[in-house]
N, C-alpha and C positions, 0 to 999 in steps of 0.2 A: 812630456805629454801636456797638452793644453787643458787646463781645468776651468770649469765654469762654476764659480761660486753660487750663481743664482740657482743651479740645479741641485745644490747640496741638500735642499729640502725634500727631494724625492723619496728617500727612504722613510721619512716620517709622514708622508701623505696618508697612507692607510690608517695610521694612528689618529691623525687629525680628523679624518672622515668619521672614524669610529666614535671619537669623543663628541663630535658635533651631532652625529645621528642619535646619540643618547639624550641630547637635550631637545626641548621642544618649545614652541612659542607659547608662553603662558603670561597672563596678565594678573597681577595682584589686585584684589578688589579694593584695597586701601589706596593704591596708586594706579588708577586705570590707564594712565598715560605712560606707564613704564612697563615694557614688555621684555621678556628675556629671549635672547637669541633670535632677534628679528633679522640681523645681518651677521655674517661670519666675523669672528674675532680677528683683529689685525695681526699680521705676522710680525715676528721679531725683527730687529734690525739685522742687517747683514753682518756676518762675523760674530754674532752673539751666540752661535751654537744652536742646536735643536732645542725646542721647548720640551719641558717635561709634561707628562700627561696631566699632572695637577694644574700646571700653568694653562694648558689648553682648556681644560674644563672650567677653570676660573674665568678665563677670558670669554669662553662661549656662554657662560651663564650670567655675564654682567648685564645690567639693566641698560637698555637703550631707549632714550626718551623719544616717543613718537611725536609729541607736540610740545613745542617750547612753551613753558609757563610764562605768564605775564610778569615781567621784571619791574614791578613798581616798588618804590621804597616803602619799607614797613613803617607803620605808625599806629598810634593808639586811636581806635575808632571812637568818634563821639557817640553819644546816646542817640536813640531813634528820634527823640523829641528835638534834640539840637540839630540833627540832620534835616528834619522836616521844617523847622523854623528857618534854617539856612536856605532851603529850597524855596520857601515862600518869600524870602527876602529878595530873590531875583525878580519876583513879580510885584515888588513894592511900588514901582512907578505906575502900575496899573490899579492903584488904590481905588479910583473912582468906579471901575468895573466891579471891584470887590464889594464896595458899598452898595451898588445897584443890585448885585446878586444877593447880598444879605437882606436888603429891604424886600426884594422879591420873594425870597424863601420865608421871610418873616410873615408876609401877607399870606403865603401859602399855608404856613403852620397855624396861624390864627384863624383862618377861614375854616380849617378842619375842626379846630376846637369849637368854633362858633356853630358849626353844623350840629355837634352833639347837644349844644345848649338849645338850638332851635327845636330839636326833637323833644327836649324836656318841655319847652313852652307849648309845643303842639299837643303833647299828651295831656298836660295839665289843662290846656284850653278845651280839649275834647271832654275831659272829665268834668270840667266846670260848665259844660253845655254851651260854650261860646262857639260861634260860627264865623270864621274868618276865611272865606273861600279864596280871596285874592291875596291877602297879606302873606300867608305862609308860602304859597307857591312862588310869589314874587321874591320873597326873602331867600328862598332856596336857590332860585336862578341867580340872584345877585351874589350869593356866597360862592357858587360855582364859577361865576364870571370872575370874581376876585381871585379865586383859587387858580384859574387859568392864566390870568394876567401875572400873578406872582410867580407861577411856575415858569412862564416865558421869560420874565425879567431875570430870574435867578439862573436858569439854564443857559440862556444865550450869553449873558454877561460872563458867567464862569467859563463857558466854552471859549469865549474870546480871550480870556486870561490864559487858558491852557495853550491856545495856538500861539499867542505872543511869547509865552514862556518857552515853548519848544523852539521857536525861531531864535530867541535870545540865547538859549543854551547851546543850540547847534552852532551859532556864530562864535560863542565863547570857546567851545570845543575846537572849532576850526582854527581860531586864533591861537589857542594853546598848542595844537599840533604844529601849526605853522612856525611857532616861535621856539619849539623844542630844540635842545641841542642835538647835533648829529648823532651823538652816542645813543640817544633814545630811539632814533630811527633804526639804528643797528640792532637794538634789543627787542624791537617790537615788529610784529607782522602787520602789513597794511590791512589785512582782513580784520585784525584785532581792533584797529582804530576805527574802521568802518562800522563794526558792530556797535561800538560805543556811541557813535553818532546816530545810528538808526535804531537798533533794538533797545539800547540803554535809554536813550532820550524818549523813545516811545513808551517805555514802562513808566518813566518819570511823568510824562504827560498824562498817562492814565491815572497816576496817583493824584495829580493836581486837579484834573477835571472830573473824571468819574467818581473818584473816592471823595474828593472835597464836596462835590455836588451832593452825594448821598449824605455826607456828614452834616452839611448845612440844611439841606431840604428835609431829610428825615429827622435830623437832630432837633430842628426848630419845631417840626411836627410833634415829636415826642414831648418837648418842653411845653408846648401849648396845651397838649392833652393832659400832661401831668399837673400843670397849673390849674386846669379846669377841675381835675379830680380832687386836688387839694381844696379847691373852693367848695366842692360838693361835700367832701368828707375827708378831713385831714388825717384822721386815724388810719383809714384804709390806705391812703396814699403813702403814709409813713411806712407801713408794712411793705409796700412794693419797693420803696427805696432801700430798705434793709437788704434786699436781695441783689441790688445793683453792684455792690463791691465784689461779690462772688463772680458775677458775670464778667466784670472788668478784669479780675484776676485771671480767669481762664483765657480771655482774649489776649492779654499781655503774654501769657505763657506760650501761646502758639505764635505770637508775633515774632519772637526771636528766631524761631525755626523758619518762618517764612523768609526773613531777611537773609539768613545764612544760605538757604537753598537758592534764593534768587541770585546771590552773588556767584554761586557756582554755575548756575544756569547761564548767566551772561558770559562767563569765561568759556564754557563749553560751546556756546553758540558761536563765539569768535573762532574757536578751533574747528568747528564744522565748516564755517565759511572759508577759513584758511585752507583746509584740506580740499574742499571742492574747487576753490580758485586755483590751487596748484594743479589739480587734475585736469582742469579745463585749459589753463595756459600751457601746460607741458604735455599735452596729449601725444605729440609726436615723439618726444623723448621717452615717454612712458611706454609707448607701444614698441619703439625700436629696442629699448633695453629690457622689455618684457617685465616691467615692474607693476603691472596692473594689480596683482594680488597684494603686494605690500602696501600699495597706495589705497587699495580698497580696505585693507585691514586698518590702516591709519584712520580712514574716514569712519569705519564701523565703530572703532573704539571711541572716537569723539561723539558720534551720534548715540552710542550706547550710554555714555555718561550723561548726556542731556536727557535721554529717555528715563534713566533711573532717577535723576533729580526731579524731573517733571512728575514722575509717579509718586515720589515722596511728597511733593507739593500737593498733589491731588489727595493723597492719603490723609495728610494733616488737615487739609480743608474739609474733606469728607467726614472726618471724626469730630473736628472742633465745632463746626456749624450746627449739627444736630444736638450736641451737648448743650451749647448755649441756648438754642431754641427750646430744648426740654426744660431748662431752668426757668426760662421766661414763661413757658406755659404753666409750669407748676406754680409760679408766683401769681399768674393770672387766676388760676383755679382757686388758690388760697384766698385771693381778693374776693372772688365771687361768693365763696363759702362764708367769708366774714361779713360780706354785705347782706347776705340772707339771714345772718344771725342777729336777732334783735338787740343783743347786748352790745355788739361791736358796731353793727350797722346803724344803730340809733333809729330815730323816727324819720324815715325818708319817704317822700311822696312817691306815687307811682311814676311820675315824670322824672324825678331825680334818680330813682332806681334804674329806669330804662336808660337814661342819659349816662349813668355811671357804667352800666354794662356795655353800652355802645362805645363809650370812650375807652374802656379797658380793651374791648375787642379791636378797636381801631389801633391800639398800640402794638398789636402783634406784628403786622406787616412792617412798619418802620423799624421796630427793634430787630426783626429778622434781617432786614436789609443792612442795618448798622452792624450786626455781628458778621455778616458775610463780607461787607466792604472792608473789614479790618484786615483780611488776608490780602486784598488788593492793595490796600494802603501800605502794608508791610513789604509787599513786593516792590512797590514804588520806592519806598525808603531804601530797600536793598540796592535797587538800581541807582538811586541817587548817591549812595555811599561809594559805589564803583565809579560813578561819574565824577564825584568830587576828588577821588584819588587822582584822576587825570587833570582836572582843572587846577589842582594844587601843585602840579609839576612846575619846577622852576624853569623860566625861559632861558635861552642862551644868553650868556653874560655879554652885555654891550658896554664895555668899560671905557670906550674911547670918547674923548670930548674935544680933541684938537680939530678945530674947524679951518685951520690955515690951509689954503689951496696947495696942492702938490705941484711942484715946479717941474719935476722929472719923474720918469718911471724906472729909475735905477733900483734894482733889487739886490739885497744882500742877506744871506743866511749866515748867522754867527753862532757856531757851536750848538746847533739845533739838535736836540734829542726828543724822542717821542715814543710813548707806549700807550696802547689803547686803554689799559687799566693799570692801576698802581702795582698790581702783583704779576703783570704780564711781562714777557720778554720785550726788550726795547726793539722797536721797528726801525728807528733811526738813532744813530749815536754820533754826536759831535760833528754834524755835517756843516761845513762852511764853504760857501762859494758866492760869486758875485756875477750879476748880469747887468751890463750897462744898457741904458736906454737905446732901443733900436737893434740890440743884439738878438740873435737867435741861438738859443742854447738847448741842447738835447740831453735828456736824462735817459740812460740806458742801464741795463742790468737784467739779471734773470728774474723770473716771476717771484714776487714776495720780498724783493729787496728794498721796497719803500718808495718807489718812483711815484706811484699814484698817491701815496700818503703826503708827499710834498705838495702835490696839486690840491689836496684838501686842507693843508695847513695854511697856504697862502691866503685864501679868502676867509680864514678862521672858522671853517666848519669844525675843526678841532683846534685845541690850544696846545702849544708846544709844552713839553714836560720841563725842558730847560733850554737856555739859549734864547735867541730872539731873531725875528725876521723884520727887515727894514725896507721901506719904500721911500725913496728920496731922503734917506738918512733918518727917517722916523720909524719908531717901533709901531708895527701895525696894530698893536693893542691900544695905542693912543688915539687911533682913528675910529670914528663911529663906524659901525658895521655897514651902514648904508653907503657912506662915503667910500669905504674900502672896496666894497663889492661893485660899486659903480665904475671902478677903474679896471675891472677884470672881465674879460669875455672867455667863455669856455666852450670848447668843441670836443666831444668824446666819441668813442666808438658806438655807444648806444645812447643816442640823443633823445631827449624827452620832447614829444609833440602833444599838444592839446587837441581834443576832438573839435575840429573846426576846419577852416580853409587854409590854403597855403599862405595867403596874405596874413591871416590872423597869427599864424605861427612865426612868420618872419618878423612881424611887428610886435611880437611878444615882449612886453616890458617897455615898449616905445609907442605909446598910444597917439602921440602928437606928431608922428613922422610925416614928412611931406611926400607927395607922389614922386617927386624928382629923386629924393634920397632913396625911396623904396626901389625905384626903377634901376638906380645905380647899383644897389646891393644885389638885386636880382641878376643883373648883367655880370657883375664881378664873380658871383658864386655859380654862374651858369645854370641858374634855376629856370631862366627863360627857355633853355634848350628843351626841357620836357614840359614845362607849364604851357607853352604855346600850343602844344599838341592836344591839350586837354580841352573838353568842351567849354568849361567855365574859366579857363585860364587860371589866374592867381586866386580866383574865388572857388576853385575846385576843392571838394572835401578831401581830407587826408585820412579819415577813418580813425578808429581807436588806436591812439599812439602811432599813427602813420601806417596802419595796416594796409591801406590802399596804395602805398608807394613802395618802391624798391629801397634797398639799403643805401644805395648811392644817392637816390633822390632825397631821402630823409637827411643824409649827411649834408647835401648842398643847401637844404633849407636851414640847417643849423649854422652853416657857414655864413649864409646871407643874414641870419639873425645877428651873428657876431659883427659882420660888416656894419649893420645898421646901428649897433650899439656904439661903435667907434671908440672902444675902450683902449687905453694905452698899453695894457698888458693882456696878452693872449696865452691861454693854456690849451694845448692840443694833446689830448690823452688818447693815443692809439686812433687818431682821426682817420687814418687811411687803411686800417687793417680790415681784412675780410671783405674786400670790395672786388668787383669784377674789373677787368682791365680797362674797359671803356669808361666806367665811372671813375676809376683811379686817375685817369688822365685829366678829366675835368676837375676833380677835387684837388689834385696836386697844383694845378694852375691857380685855382681859387685860393688855396692856402698860401701860395707865393705872394699873391696880391694882398692877402689879409695880413701877412707878417711884415710887410714893408713899413719901416719907420715905427714899428711897435716892438716892445720888449716881449719876446716870445719864448715860452717853455714848451718843448716838444717831448712827449713821453712816447716811446716807441720801442718795438723789438725788431723792426725792419730797418736794419742799419744802412741798407743801400739808399734810403731816402734822406739821410742826414749827413752825407759826406761833405756838403758845402756849408754847413752851419758854422757859426763863429766859434763855438766851443762845445765839446762833448764831455759830460760828467758821467763817470761810471760808478755805480753803487754796487757794493758787495757786502753781504751780511749787515746791512744797515749803515755802513760807513762809506765815506767818499774814498774810493780806491784809486781812481785816476781821473785826470782832467786834461784837456788839450784839444787840438784840432784832430781831424781824422788822420792826417799824415803823421802827426807827432805820436799819436797813440799806436798806430800801426808800426811805426819804427821802433817803438818801445817794446813791442812783442809781449805785452802783458794780457790782462783780462780782456780788454777790448779787442785785441787782435784775435784772441781765441773765440770771442763771440762773433766777430766778423767772419772767421773761417767757418763756423757752424752755420751762419746765415747764408754764406755762399753755397754750402752743401744742401741746405734746405731749399734754396731757390733754384738749384740746378735742375737740369732736365731729368725727368723721371722715366724709368724703364717701362 
């Protein structure tokens, strides 16, 4: 009797369903991105026997991460002061604008203190019976004019510093992301990086402009009034200053909380963008596979975390600001009481007393603004800390310094092994092969055997774990990255197109190309076949990543780009897969032209397209299992022959 081992699970299906039905989707509050039983537990390997109920329950209740955390290297965080000084150091080259803003806000602060003194002079003048109908009105107008000029100078200069700083930081972040090792891109979501460039830099800008403006403007305002109060009555001013350390202590206490919450808010904001982006990009698959609810749950959890952190921020701000303001008001009330007391107030004239009360009352608003800006400042510092985590990432190592021109495009892999992480299983093990200049070599094997990894090792997107790769007899690690990559052109199944025209995408990386060279590349890649039918020809837009074009048209643009680069080494990674028959005819012809007299590596699972190549390399379990021509490998009857038989069955007529 024929047995089907795959069906040996059937007797235990009721038990599995029962165990899974007893579990439910729950999220722990301490780890909101870890939910239990979002997806079914994986089944055991074949032949391992039925699982026990305990095993099923343990698997079903395991935590499944909904959103991948940001994998940044851990480090000791500097103090808030150090972070803020580092942030300001990026604006050092705009020192002249800083000086102008300081001078402007100094004029603003002194004019306010002068206004209190003018009130003293006015009252004393009235008491003395003096009549200065024009002097005091003109003086007040002059003071407010100076106040306006100072406010304009300070605000505009500091706003300019903020805009320049945002621009500089965004460029630095872009440069950091552009130079990151490929491993970092594997660990991070694109939405996470976008959030740092937009939301994170925006918070930093708010810290530098809004917060620093309040600190300078209102701070100099307070200093000017305090100086005037000291001049009027130093005893009373000293009492006010004794309360200041208590106010500062309370503000510092809440500052740490603001920074911690801000870091969490930035991360959760990135997770919201990631989830929304996935739902928009994958709406077809989500609807086909019916995963609307799990995707909604993923978004809800990310949004809920942001909401809870934002409410914490609001709570801390709502509690801290009134407390600080209450302390300030108590200090001001104490000052007024002491001023009215003849023992402490001394002999003050009516003008001095009114000026003192006016100056003290004028302190309320700037001190209130200073206490409120502290929360904004701490949020900016929290954003800056996250920003600096990324700015401090190490760029990819460019160890090469050999500037000697390459004479040939001979390739040689010598005992190459590779693993993505030190503790991971090796993807490639002791792989050795050679490709002479002008040869076409195909890499074949089942999925996950390391074919595409070889394509990533050659341009040094990843570094080999052991062994070496040579071009023209030289280790590629001895070549500068720019030199190495200038010798390689790459065409894949899913090619990258920028939002622009067909012309811009073909000339990508080749800004000085001639019209004749462009026309030749367009002809050889058969781009003219479809571009000529478009209203704007080569200047027709391609849409977001080529959304206005078919898959075959995008592929031909990528091939034309490779023609234009004219690199001696070509990598074709599944370049003809998933195409309609008409497009495949054009693309195969274009690839034949592209491969002539160039060292070509073809990665494919469609074996019918590689029968005429110079050599076929078969990978199995990360090792080189076979190599030879199509006829040699078929005669050997090994792995390649088996793959070819499967390929014939897959490409045969369907019932």
